[in-house]
MIFI-131630 format. One line per field, with one value per residue (C-alpha): x, y, z; residue number from 1; residue in one letter. Coordinates in steps of 0.05 Angstrom, whole numbers, plus 5000, padded with zeros to 4 digits. Layout:
REM MIFI-131630
east: [X_...];
north: [Y_...];
up: [Z_...];
resi: [NUM_...];
resn: [A_...];
END
This chain:
REM MIFI-131630
east: [5000_5026_5050_5065_5014_4993_4946_4932_4871_4875_4822_4833_4868_4917_4888_4892_4821_4834_4892_4900_4956_4998_4975_4901_4909_4949_4900_4840_4873_4889_4816_4789_4842_4825_4751_4768_4803_4755_4716_4779_4803_4863_4839_4902_4946_4906_4912_4988_4999_4951_4990_5058_5040_5055_5110_5156_5113_5143_5205_5220_5235_5164_5135_5171_5146_5073_5070_5111_5102_5177_5187_5142_5089_5122_5191_5197_5198_5154_5140_5209_5210_5153_5185_5252_5221_5184_5245_5295_5250_5217_5257_5319_5362_5359_5288_5285_5211_5140_5148_5199_5152_5096_5142_5158_5084_5068_5128_5103_5036_5067_5117_5067_5008_5024_5055_5027_5067_5141_5191_5214_5262_5311_5334_5388_5336_5364_5331_5296_5285_5358_5361_5301_5341_5401_5366_5396_5363_5294_5298_5287_5313_5277_5212_5218_5229_5170_5126_5138_5128_5064_5030_5045_5100_5147_5113_5045_5073_5106_5039_5004_5055_5049_4973_4980_5029_4978_4929_4978_5012_4954_4941_5014_5013_4949_4981_5040_4990_4945_4987_4979_5025_5024_5056_5128_5178_5176_5100_5097_5146_5108_5040_5063_5096_5034_4987_5035_5034_4958_4961_5008_4958_4902_4940_4959_4886_4866_4917_4900_4827_4840_4886_4840_4777_4803_4830_4763_4725_4773_4794_4737_4676_4656_4602_4606_4545_4551_4572_4515_4517_4510_4437_4424_4458_4416_4352_4370_4386_4322_4280_4313_4308_4234_4214_4257_4225_4156_4170_4200_4137_4096_4135_4097_4106_4064_4116_4170_4223_4186_4182_4256_4276_4235_4268_4337_4318_4292_4356_4397_4357_4369_4443_4453_4447_4515_4579_4618_4672_4675_4612_4597_4531_4533_4464_4442_4437_4365_4361_4351_4422_4420_4359_4380_4449_4415_4371_4431_4471_4415_4398_4472_4485_4426_4446_4518_4513_4556_4575_4559_4544_4587_4562_4613_4604_4658_4622_4586_4527_4517_4529_4476_4426_4440_4438_4368_4345_4379_4350_4281_4285_4325_4277_4322_4374_4405_4433_4465_4529_4545_4619_4640_4664_4598_4557_4547_4488_4484_4422_4458_4478_4548_4532_4506_4567_4614_4578_4582_4656_4668_4631_4671_4734_4709_4657_4617_4548_4513_4505_4561_4550_4616_4659_4707_4762_4746_4748_4815_4841_4820_4858_4921_4929_4984_4942_4925_4852_4846_4885_4840_4779_4812_4790_4717_4719_4724_4663_4625_4591_4623_4584_4628_4584_4611_4673_4699_4720_4777_4838_4874_4940_4909_4873_4927_4930_4855_4850_4902_4865_4800_4834_4859_4791_4754_4802_4831_4780_4716_4689_4638_4654_4603_4631_4573_4574_4543_4615_4658_4734_4772_4804_4821_4871_4915_4983_4955_4884_4826_4825_4770_4720_4682_4610_4556_4497_4452_4477_4475_4408_4399_4323_4328_4380_4341_4287_4337_4363_4335_4394_4426_4500_4527_4595_4593_4668_4709_4681_4707_4671_4638_4613_4587_4547_4516_4504_4467_4419_4406_4390_4342_4296_4276_4291_4263_4322_4396_4456_4528_4581_4651_4718_4745_4718_4748_4709_4645_4655_4669_4607_4565_4588_4574_4503_4483_4442_4401_4325_4324_4337_4411_4441_4513_4542_4614_4652_4672_4602_4591_4542_4486_4493_4497_4437_4397_4416_4396_4329_4315_4339_4293_4234_4246_4253_4183_4151_4119_4142_4204_4271_4327_4403_4452_4528_4564_4631_4636_4605_4537_4560_4562_4495_4458_4384_4363_4341_4347_4320_4390_4462_4524_4586_4654_4703_4721_4730_4672_4658_4644_4601_4559_4552_4529_4478_4438_4363_4310_4243_4210_4264_4298_4370_4416_4488_4532_4607];
north: [5000_5069_5109_5174_5227_5288_5318_5311_5340_5354_5376_5435_5388_5369_5299_5271_5260_5249_5233_5226_5190_5224_5172_5183_5259_5258_5212_5253_5318_5288_5269_5337_5374_5331_5348_5422_5419_5371_5429_5449_5378_5380_5330_5286_5347_5363_5291_5292_5356_5331_5266_5302_5364_5334_5285_5320_5297_5228_5248_5234_5308_5327_5270_5293_5363_5344_5292_5327_5400_5407_5475_5533_5528_5522_5511_5443_5448_5396_5429_5425_5348_5343_5398_5362_5295_5325_5362_5305_5254_5292_5356_5374_5436_5476_5457_5419_5411_5420_5361_5402_5462_5416_5391_5462_5481_5420_5437_5509_5483_5433_5483_5540_5508_5540_5606_5624_5623_5623_5653_5605_5658_5693_5766_5749_5717_5648_5584_5597_5523_5509_5522_5475_5420_5430_5447_5407_5378_5367_5291_5286_5216_5188_5223_5199_5126_5128_5162_5106_5054_5079_5126_5107_5067_5096_5064_5091_5160_5158_5139_5196_5245_5221_5228_5298_5315_5293_5342_5400_5394_5419_5475_5497_5495_5536_5587_5593_5608_5656_5718_5717_5725_5801_5807_5829_5781_5821_5821_5748_5731_5775_5747_5674_5682_5715_5660_5607_5641_5639_5565_5555_5594_5549_5486_5518_5537_5464_5436_5490_5472_5398_5405_5451_5414_5347_5377_5410_5345_5296_5337_5386_5347_5401_5379_5405_5404_5352_5378_5384_5342_5372_5352_5382_5447_5452_5440_5490_5545_5527_5536_5603_5628_5609_5646_5706_5711_5703_5761_5803_5792_5826_5891_5948_5958_6021_6075_6076_6066_6006_5976_5990_5956_5895_5893_5896_5841_5796_5806_5786_5722_5706_5722_5673_5615_5634_5598_5626_5678_5753_5794_5868_5893_5965_5995_6066_6084_6069_6010_5958_5932_5895_5853_5843_5817_5771_5743_5732_5699_5651_5632_5622_5581_5536_5528_5512_5480_5532_5518_5587_5660_5714_5786_5841_5915_5967_6005_5977_6024_5994_5923_5932_5959_5903_5849_5869_5863_5796_5767_5791_5750_5689_5681_5632_5661_5592_5595_5664_5685_5758_5769_5839_5879_5910_5847_5837_5796_5795_5752_5691_5635_5607_5550_5598_5643_5583_5562_5633_5637_5571_5594_5659_5617_5569_5609_5545_5578_5579_5655_5699_5774_5808_5869_5882_5884_5813_5789_5824_5793_5724_5737_5771_5771_5728_5708_5634_5649_5688_5637_5581_5613_5617_5548_5567_5616_5559_5543_5603_5666_5729_5793_5854_5915_5986_5955_6025_6030_5980_6023_6044_6019_5950_5947_5906_5856_5854_5841_5786_5753_5757_5723_5666_5657_5656_5613_5566_5564_5561_5626_5671_5743_5799_5870_5916_5991_6050_6076_6016_6020_6010_5944_5930_5987_5977_5944_5876_5875_5828_5778_5794_5797_5820_5804_5856_5824_5882_5910_5985_6008_6084_6079_6039_6085_6148_6130_6141_6207_6253_6295_6360_6366_6437_6466_6529_6542_6551_6570_6574_6535_6600_6612_6541_6552_6615_6577_6524_6575_6602_6533_6518_6573_6527_6458_6426_6379_6386_6340_6366_6313_6331_6299_6301_6296_6364_6397_6363_6386_6458_6461_6430_6484_6539_6513_6491_6553_6551_6548_6475_6406_6390_6320_6296_6229_6202_6138_6158_6141_6070_6028_6034_6110_6115_6070_6110_6175_6149_6125_6193_6228_6187_6199_6274_6276_6248_6304_6358_6430_6407_6435_6385_6391_6333_6345_6280_6251_6202_6149_6166_6167_6094_6061_6088_6087_6159_6219_6295_6352_6381_6358_6400_6358_6387_6378_6306_6257_6247_6178_6211_6264_6210_6171_6234_6250_6187_6195_6176_6147_6215_6267_6313_6319_6376_6362_6424_6413];
up: [5000_4982_5041_5004_5021_4982_5034_5108_5142_5217_5267_5315_5364_5309_5303_5232_5206_5131_5085_5010_4974_4920_4868_4883_4880_4815_4780_4804_4783_4715_4706_4725_4683_4623_4631_4635_4567_4533_4499_4461_4446_4493_4546_4539_4550_4613_4636_4627_4668_4721_4730_4735_4775_4844_4825_4875_4933_4925_4965_5038_5048_5028_5069_5131_5117_5109_5165_5218_5197_5186_5155_5135_5081_5012_5041_5007_4931_4898_4830_4798_4795_4744_4702_4702_4683_4623_4597_4608_4575_4518_4504_4465_4478_4435_4414_4348_4332_4357_4405_4443_4446_4471_4526_4546_4549_4593_4637_4645_4670_4718_4746_4753_4788_4855_4833_4765_4701_4717_4668_4615_4589_4635_4634_4583_4536_4551_4573_4639_4651_4663_4737_4746_4713_4759_4824_4882_4944_4916_4918_4844_4830_4890_4871_4799_4819_4867_4815_4765_4820_4851_4801_4728_4693_4642_4581_4602_4612_4543_4513_4549_4524_4452_4456_4484_4429_4376_4407_4414_4346_4303_4354_4351_4275_4274_4321_4273_4217_4256_4245_4170_4110_4111_4180_4188_4219_4284_4288_4270_4326_4376_4361_4357_4425_4454_4429_4454_4522_4524_4506_4565_4608_4585_4605_4672_4683_4675_4724_4776_4767_4773_4833_4873_4854_4877_4942_4956_4943_4977_5037_5049_5024_4974_4926_4855_4810_4754_4686_4635_4573_4504_4501_4570_4550_4487_4526_4580_4528_4489_4552_4569_4498_4492_4555_4536_4467_4496_4543_4487_4446_4500_4493_4459_4384_4372_4361_4307_4361_4389_4319_4305_4370_4351_4283_4315_4364_4308_4268_4330_4336_4262_4264_4321_4272_4241_4262_4320_4316_4329_4321_4326_4355_4334_4341_4358_4432_4452_4405_4461_4458_4525_4509_4436_4458_4508_4453_4407_4462_4483_4411_4393_4456_4439_4366_4382_4451_4486_4558_4585_4569_4600_4601_4619_4630_4646_4701_4761_4749_4680_4707_4760_4708_4659_4713_4732_4660_4649_4713_4693_4629_4653_4712_4749_4796_4807_4736_4745_4779_4789_4801_4820_4880_4900_4909_4983_5008_5083_5083_5055_5102_5105_5058_5005_5014_5006_4943_4915_4932_4897_4834_4830_4829_4775_4735_4726_4726_4658_4659_4686_4697_4712_4701_4644_4697_4719_4646_4635_4700_4675_4610_4637_4714_4744_4805_4805_4823_4758_4717_4743_4710_4641_4618_4635_4577_4527_4485_4512_4487_4514_4507_4520_4531_4520_4488_4472_4545_4537_4553_4489_4517_4524_4457_4422_4480_4481_4406_4409_4466_4427_4368_4413_4446_4379_4339_4392_4448_4407_4438_4405_4423_4415_4416_4437_4432_4395_4388_4368_4374_4309_4325_4252_4246_4308_4307_4327_4299_4310_4254_4205_4183_4245_4227_4241_4276_4253_4187_4180_4153_4145_4149_4214_4244_4226_4276_4332_4305_4358_4379_4357_4374_4376_4393_4434_4440_4503_4571_4642_4696_4720_4649_4644_4707_4676_4611_4651_4680_4611_4582_4640_4614_4557_4588_4650_4660_4645_4652_4656_4642_4667_4652_4723_4794_4809_4752_4775_4847_4826_4782_4836_4885_4834_4823_4893_4908_4844_4841_4819_4847_4842_4839_4832_4810_4810_4815_4887_4910_4934_4893_4944_4946_4870_4860_4911_4877_4808_4835_4866_4802_4758_4805_4805_4730_4724_4764_4722_4732_4770_4745_4752_4742_4750_4751_4737_4718_4660_4704_4675_4604_4582_4581_4642_4625_4638_4596_4600_4560_4550_4560_4568_4554_4570_4513_4499_4442_4394_4424_4491_4458_4424_4489_4525_4470_4479_4468_4518_4498_4487_4498_4448_4471_4455_4471_4482_4486];
resi: [1_2_3_4_5_6_7_8_9_10_11_12_13_14_15_16_17_18_19_20_21_22_23_24_25_26_27_28_29_30_31_32_33_34_35_36_37_38_39_40_41_42_43_44_45_46_47_48_49_50_51_52_53_54_55_56_57_58_59_60_61_62_63_64_65_66_67_68_69_70_71_72_73_74_75_76_77_78_79_80_81_82_83_84_85_86_87_88_89_90_91_92_93_94_95_96_97_98_99_100_101_102_103_104_105_106_107_108_109_110_111_112_113_114_115_116_117_118_119_120_121_122_123_124_125_126_127_128_129_130_131_132_133_134_135_136_137_138_139_140_141_142_143_144_145_146_147_148_149_150_151_152_153_154_155_156_157_158_159_160_161_162_163_164_165_166_167_168_169_170_171_172_173_174_175_176_177_178_179_180_181_182_183_184_185_186_187_188_189_190_191_192_193_194_195_196_197_198_199_200_201_202_203_204_205_206_207_208_209_210_211_212_213_214_215_216_217_218_219_220_221_222_223_224_225_226_227_228_229_230_231_232_233_234_235_236_237_238_239_240_241_242_243_244_245_246_247_248_249_250_251_252_253_254_255_256_257_258_259_260_261_262_263_264_265_266_267_268_269_270_271_272_273_274_275_276_277_278_279_280_281_282_283_284_285_286_287_288_289_290_291_292_293_294_295_296_297_298_299_300_301_302_303_304_305_306_307_308_309_310_311_312_313_314_315_316_317_318_319_320_321_322_323_324_325_326_327_328_329_330_331_332_333_334_335_336_337_338_339_340_341_342_343_344_345_346_347_348_349_350_351_352_353_354_355_356_357_358_359_360_361_362_363_364_365_366_367_368_369_370_371_372_373_374_375_376_377_378_379_380_381_382_383_384_385_386_387_388_389_390_391_392_393_394_395_396_397_398_399_400_401_402_403_404_405_406_407_408_409_410_411_412_413_414_415_416_417_418_419_420_421_422_423_424_425_426_427_428_429_430_431_432_433_434_435_436_437_438_439_440_441_442_443_444_445_446_447_448_449_450_451_452_453_454_455_456_457_458_459_460_461_462_463_464_465_466_467_468_469_470_471_472_473_474_475_476_477_478_479_480_481_482_483_484_485_486_487_488_489_490_491_492_493_494_495_496_497_498_499_500_501_502_503_504_505_506_507_508_509_510_511_512_513_514_515_516_517_518_519_520_521_522_523_524_525_526_527_528_529_530_531_532_533_534_535_536_537_538_539_540_541_542_543_544_545_546_547_548_549_550_551_552_553_554_555_556_557_558_559_560_561_562_563_564_565_566_567_568_569_570_571_572_573_574_575_576_577_578_579_580_581_582_583_584_585_586_587_588_589_590_591_592_593];
resn: [M_E_S_Y_L_A_H_I_Q_R_D_P_S_D_K_I_I_A_V_Q_S_V_S_E_H_C_H_N_T_A_R_Y_A_A_A_A_L_E_P_V_G_L_S_A_A_G_E_A_V_G_L_L_H_D_L_G_K_Y_S_E_Q_F_Q_D_Y_I_K_D_G_A_G_T_R_G_S_V_N_H_T_F_A_G_V_R_L_L_L_E_R_Y_H_H_E_P_P_E_D_L_A_D_I_A_A_E_L_L_A_L_A_V_G_G_H_H_G_G_L_F_D_C_V_D_D_Q_Q_K_N_G_F_R_H_R_L_T_K_K_E_I_G_Y_E_E_A_K_D_N_F_F_R_F_C_I_N_Q_E_E_L_D_Q_R_F_Q_T_A_L_K_E_L_T_P_V_L_K_Y_I_C_A_M_T_G_E_E_A_S_D_E_R_Y_D_Q_E_T_A_F_Y_S_G_L_L_A_R_L_L_L_S_A_V_I_E_G_D_R_R_D_T_A_I_S_M_N_G_V_V_F_P_P_A_R_S_G_E_E_L_E_Q_M_W_F_T_L_L_T_Q_T_E_E_K_L_N_T_L_P_S_K_T_P_I_D_Q_A_R_R_T_I_S_N_Q_C_G_Q_A_A_E_Q_P_G_G_V_F_R_L_N_V_P_T_G_G_G_K_T_L_S_S_L_R_F_A_L_A_H_A_R_R_H_R_K_Q_R_I_I_F_T_S_P_L_L_S_I_L_D_Q_N_A_K_E_I_R_K_Y_I_Q_D_D_S_L_I_L_E_H_H_S_N_L_V_R_T_E_E_N_S_E_Q_L_D_K_R_E_L_L_T_E_T_W_E_A_P_V_I_I_T_T_L_V_Q_L_L_N_T_L_F_S_G_K_T_T_C_I_R_R_F_H_S_L_C_N_S_V_I_V_I_D_E_V_Q_T_V_P_S_K_M_L_S_L_F_S_L_A_V_N_F_L_A_E_I_C_G_V_T_V_V_L_C_S_A_T_Q_P_C_T_E_Q_I_E_H_P_I_H_G_P_I_R_D_I_V_P_Y_N_P_A_L_W_Q_V_F_Q_R_T_D_I_Q_S_V_G_S_M_S_L_E_Q_I_A_G_F_T_L_E_K_L_R_S_A_D_S_L_L_I_V_C_N_T_K_A_E_A_K_S_L_H_D_L_L_K_D_G_D_F_T_L_F_S_L_S_A_D_M_C_M_A_H_R_R_D_T_L_D_K_L_K_S_T_L_G_Q_S_G_Q_K_V_V_C_V_S_T_Q_V_I_E_A_G_V_D_I_S_F_G_C_V_I_R_L_S_A_G_M_D_S_V_V_Q_A_A_R_P_G_P_V_S_W_L_R_S_I_W];
END
């Protein structure tokens, strides 16, 4: 019987209450890692890294550490052994072919499962694996012998590696072809390296998932919901789509705007039949983008058996607004996970909180509502909790609302990541905005063509043309305050959008003694305060004869569902001007900048 232990569970009195052998843990991790990568056809690669990830625990040094508590946490290295075995057995230096690259990718995943992706290239652009091959006092030979004795023999490991290589080879060849013939040598090298790095991240995500899942199940008794089959996924999406479309059909269709929104929604339902890839949902503000994107996502997920739908928004105010709409149509909160910093539910019991914490680590819920920051963290952050979620993006629909808010300095990284998700991970990406960024013209563009879910139609767009944008030149803040009073003579409500919190505070102070109800909004307000202010603002706007002024930072600009008779926008880019000049259901907006 194997005496080498991977985990020991003790009660508060330090009595051992549960143990798990290294062999059991490695095989379980391999099975879960394989399942995580099955949607992208890399299950054998996941199995290989799962088997090797804890090879170093087969040493007496680690056994003394885990059984007797000899040393501080992490003081005994157990990750280098699996890296060394992979590179000694399957790798040439310098690399000769794709088999060597595959071995390096597997080694990266094995070596990084506790500390993220370690550097495979050192500061001098040389092999960063070398010191892992020469590291002393890690009990490598002993651990290797015990691994082949208790876990898997050499011939079986060789077979597993060859199967993983068959999976990885076409992916690596495709990555080499992704950049395109028109790219320069430098751009080709940069993009190929970037995509290879994301592939390494995907493998690492799977082993972290398998390792933590097995530990949670075996040592803590955590119960994970069973994975849905393809047929179950299709039926779930069909049910959600049916009830959503039934609810959409009850919406009014009397006015030209109502009819235009219905046309846009129907086109989204039809476009969902197309194969996956990158789509653009570019409709006028006020066109019902949130519900139209939900209809597309549900229909596309049903048609192509997607694992989950992920909705992202850049601002918590927009996220809160969109989440309410999505929940209203999904009608089953057990299928939805909201993951953002402002979600606090004190009424939940500890079991519900534990379940929610688990879901935020795995993103296993069918519908995820999260921030753009959390998505970018999942793509790029070095934290293992973020890396773990990466595999959950595979075979999903990702709807990115207000995509123009992706920071310009990250646009190339974002575009490259979108390419990898769409072409390697089977993800359908929907870029939503009335002011789309030009991702085709940057240094590292999104691979085209980006398909328009709703093709541009002048007649359809004309219905939403209800604004008059005018430039009034330069003004000081004092002059803007006077200009505001002048505009209030002909408008009952007015919004001032500032570029900075300092500008907003100064204008608020200048206007606070006016004969009207004054509101202010900024990102400094907590979500509860901001939500309460918006509710009071909407209520006051609905009162006849009531003059209302709101001074806000750009927090109100992207997608907040509210209308004013007049808007003053301090000078900004045209995308910000367009966002500020969004029409309400009955208002005529005049944007002054």
